[in-house]
C-alpha positions in Angstrom: 105.9 105.0 120.8 107.5 104.3 117.4 111.2 104.8 117.3 112.3 107.7 115.0 115.2 106.9 112.7 117.2 109.9 113.6 116.7 112.1 110.5 116.9 115.3 112.6 120.0 114.2 114.4 121.7 113.3 111.1 120.7 116.7 109.6 122.4 118.5 112.4 125.5 116.3 112.1 125.7 116.8 108.3 125.3 120.6 108.5 121.6 121.1 107.5 122.0 124.9 107.6 124.6 124.8 104.8 122.4 122.6 102.6 119.3 124.8 103.0 120.8 127.5 101.0 122.3 125.3 98.3 120.3 125.9 95.1 120.9 122.3 93.9 119.5 121.0 97.2 116.4 123.3 96.9 115.9 122.1 93.3 116.3 118.5 94.4 113.6 119.0 97.1 111.2 120.5 94.6 111.9 117.5 92.2 111.3 115.0 95.1 107.9 116.6 95.8 107.0 116.5 92.1 108.1 112.9 91.7 106.3 111.8 94.8 103.1 113.4 93.5 103.5 112.4 89.8 105.9 109.6 89.1 105.7 107.3 92.1 103.3 104.4 91.3 101.8 102.0 93.8 101.2 98.4 93.0 100.4 96.8 96.3 103.8 96.7 97.9 105.9 97.9 94.9 106.6 101.6 94.5 108.3 103.0 91.4 110.2 106.2 90.5 111.7 107.2 87.2 114.3 110.0 87.1 117.1 111.1 84.8 120.3 109.2 85.7 122.3 112.1 87.0 124.3 112.8 90.1 121.9 115.5 91.1 119.1 113.0 91.4 120.9 110.8 93.9 119.2 112.7 96.8 115.8 112.3 95.1 116.2 108.6 94.8 117.6 108.3 98.3 114.7 110.2 99.8 112.2 108.2 97.8 113.6 104.9 99.1 114.1 106.3 102.7 110.5 107.2 102.8 109.5 103.6 102.3 112.2 102.4 104.8 111.0 104.8 107.4 107.5 103.5 107.1 108.9 100.0 107.9 110.8 101.4 110.9 113.9 100.1 109.2 117.0 100.0 111.5 119.3 102.9 111.0 122.3 100.7 110.1 120.4 98.9 107.3 119.1 102.2 106.0 122.6 103.7 105.9 123.9 100.6 104.0 121.0 100.9 101.5 121.7 104.7 101.1 125.4 103.9 100.3 124.3 101.3 97.8 121.9 103.8 96.1 124.7 106.4 95.9 127.0 103.9 94.3 124.6 102.4 91.9 123.0 105.7 90.7 126.5 107.1 90.4 127.6 104.2 88.1 124.5 104.5 86.0 125.0 108.3 85.7 128.7 107.9 84.9 128.6 105.0 82.5 125.2 103.8 81.2 124.4 106.5 78.7 127.9 108.1 78.3 128.1 110.8 77.0 124.3 111.3 77.1 121.8 111.2 79.9 118.9 108.7 80.1 116.3 107.5 82.6 116.7 105.2 85.5 113.7 103.5 87.2 113.9 102.5 90.8 111.4 100.0 92.2 111.0 99.5 96.0 109.4 96.1 96.7 108.5 95.5 100.3 108.2 91.7 100.5 107.2 91.8 104.1 108.1 93.9 107.1 111.6 92.4 107.3 112.7 92.3 103.6 113.0 95.0 100.9 114.2 94.5 97.3 115.3 97.6 95.4 115.6 97.3 91.6 117.5 99.7 89.4 116.5 99.6 85.7 118.2 101.5 82.9 118.3 101.4 79.1 122.0 102.1 78.8 124.9 100.1 77.5 124.7 96.4 78.7 127.1 96.0 81.7 127.1 93.5 84.5 129.0 95.1 87.4 128.9 91.8 89.3 131.0 90.1 86.6 134.1 92.0 87.6 136.5 90.3 90.0 136.3 91.8 93.6 139.3 94.1 94.4 142.0 92.7 96.6 141.4 94.5 99.8 144.5 93.1 101.4 146.6 95.4 99.2 147.2 99.0 100.1 145.2 101.6 98.1 148.3 102.5 96.2 148.8 98.9 95.1 145.2 98.2 94.2 143.6 98.7 90.8 141.3 101.7 90.5 137.6 100.9 90.4 135.3 98.2 91.7 135.4 99.1 95.4 131.9 100.6 95.4 130.3 97.5 93.9 132.3 95.4 96.3 130.8 97.4 99.2 127.3 96.9 97.8 127.9 93.2 97.5 129.2 93.0 101.1 126.5 95.0 102.7 123.4 93.7 100.9 122.0 90.2 101.5 121.6 89.5 97.8 122.7 91.3 94.6 121.7 90.2 91.2 122.0 91.5 87.6 120.3 90.6 84.3 120.1 92.2 80.9 116.6 91.7 79.5 114.7 93.4 76.7 117.4 96.0 76.2 117.5 96.9 79.9 120.1 96.6 82.6 118.3 95.3 85.7 120.2 95.3 89.0 118.5 94.1 92.2 119.6 94.5 95.8 117.9 92.7 98.6 118.2 93.7 102.3 116.8 91.8 105.2 115.9 94.4 107.8 
């Protein structure tokens, strides 16, 4: 019998009843269903989703990627690390790429084989390489550390590969996770 990833247990832990009544959550669910039906494209092993780069769409993107990870029977630890990376990267795109406007972000999920997934984030915002910034000094206390950069640091530490390029007017950031 295939192992379930524990979505039901996590819902109970995170307070699913409180989320059910949240209008933003309901709207997000409706958007996810629409995107799955209309915007997700299949090209062999690559699936693609394009949404507005907003904080409200973080759950939409996370669910889109998690659906693919669940099909691979991805270990819970790896899925949680990927979910944290998605949250960080979409947050940064929403906060900085199109400031003060909102623009699109495309997410591609490329299943290389049953043990490797590459997730690509593409936006048309201002050119910015988040990997160029020096890693924060984690030996210092939070009060002594400079603000910013910790989220990207966590992404770099939890993913097996992280790369960035600016090509044809697009920021392209890829994360690779061996499952």
